[in-house]
N, C-alpha and C positions, 0 to 999 in steps of 0.2 A: 785490872781484869785478871781473875784467877783462873786455874786450870779447868774449875768446874764450868765458869762462864764459856770457855771454850769448848767444852764437850757440849754444852748446850746448843751453841751455834753450829757445832758440827753435826749434831743430830737433826737440827732444824733444816739444815741445807741438804741432808742426805732425804729427809722425809720430802722436801719440797722437789727434789731431783726425782723421788719416786712417784710424786703425784705428776709431775710434767712426764714422766716415762708411761704411766698409766693413761693420761690424756692423750699422749702421742699414739699409744696402741689402740685406743679406742678411735681415733680419728682414722688411723689406718684401716682398721676393720670397717669402720662406716665407708670408706672411699672403696675398700674391695667390694663391698656389698652393693654399691652405687657406682657403677662404671661410667655412667653419664657425668656425674659429680667429678669424678677422677679426670675425665677428659676436659671439663672445664677448667679445673685447677690447673691441668698442664698447659692448656692454651692460654690462660691468663698470664701464667709465668713467661711464656714465650711473646705474648703481646707486650708486656711491660719491661721486658729485658732491654737494658740499654747498654750499648757498647760504644767505643769511639767510631767503629765502623759503620753502625747502622742508626745512629743518632738522627741523622739527616732525614732518613726514610721514616722512622718513627715520628718525627716532628710533622712530617708531611701526611702521614696517616692517622693522626690523632683522631680526627673526627670519624675517619672510616672505622677504626677500632671501637670507638664509642657507638656508632650506628649497628654494628655487628653485635655488640653485647645486649644493645637495647632490642634488637631483634630476638636474640635468645631469650631474653627476658618475656617478650610477647609470646613466643612459641611455648615455653614452658608454662605460662599462665594458661594458654589454650589447652595444653595437655591436662592440667589439673581440672579445667573445667569439663573436659570430656570424661575424665575419671570420675569426677562427682556425679556427672549425668548417667554414666553407666552404673554406679552403685545405686543410684536412685530407681533406675530401670529395674534392676534386680529385686531391691527391696520392695517395689510396688508390685512385682509379679509374684513374689513369695507371699506378700501380704494379702493379696487379692484372694488368695485361697483361704485364708483365715478371716473370720468375721469379728475382729476385735474391735470394739466400740470405745472403750476407755482409752483416752490419750496416755495414761501412764502405763497401762498394759501394753499399748501399742508400740511405745518407746521401748519397753523391755523385750518385747518380741522381736523388734527390729535389731536390738543389741544381740540377742541370742542368735539371730539369723547371721549378723556380721561375724559373730565368735565361730560358728559352726561352718559357714559355707566356704570352700576352699577358694572360689572365685572372689568372694568379698575380701578374704584375707589378703589375696594377691593385690587386689585393687587398693586395699589400705595400705599395703607396703609400697606400691607404686606411687600412692598419693603422698606418702611421708618423703619418699625419695625425690619426688617432684617438687615437693615444698622445700626440701633441703637445697635443691638445685636454684630455685627462685631466690631463696635467702642469700646464697652465694652470689648469684649474679647481680642482686641488688647491692651487695657489699663491692662487687667488682667495679660496678657503675660508679660507687662512691670513690674508689681508687682512681678510676680512669678521669674522673672530674678534676683531679689534681694532677693528671699525667703531664700536661703541659707545663706546670711549674717543675716537675722533674726534671723534664727535658731541658728547661731554661737553666736550672741549676747545674745539670751535667755539662751543658754548654760553657756556662761560666768557670766551672772547675778545669774544663779543657783549655780555656782561654788562659787561666791562672799558670797552669802547667807549661804553656808554650811561651809565656812572658817571662818567666824565671829561669 
């Protein structure tokens, strides 16, 4: 490998670090604009944090933690449904005043209303944020499905430490 190869490696690692930095900044911005998601992220971090002092407590609370996150998922899905219903009501109210018969024109009119109406913009933002929370909670439930194995592995590590 000559010096040019090393330079290529060096620039690729810096570009990948720049990409990571950009992704991190965009995630931080997303979290700042979605405080509910930020709370979920923090709470999951606390729920899965294992130490030698809390491992017994966490092992006993595994199913309770799972149930808590499952209830969060249900609540967020209900919120998303309420938001969709509110958007439908607003669109129906706005469209009732116009007599658009053609379905294509109706869809374009609905899109225009959604773009121009402040309430619809807020509901769309809230809908995206709620969907982000749902996606995160679904992934969290996947992590929690294996949490029992993580606890068992941690117990095994502690056993090894004390036997040697």
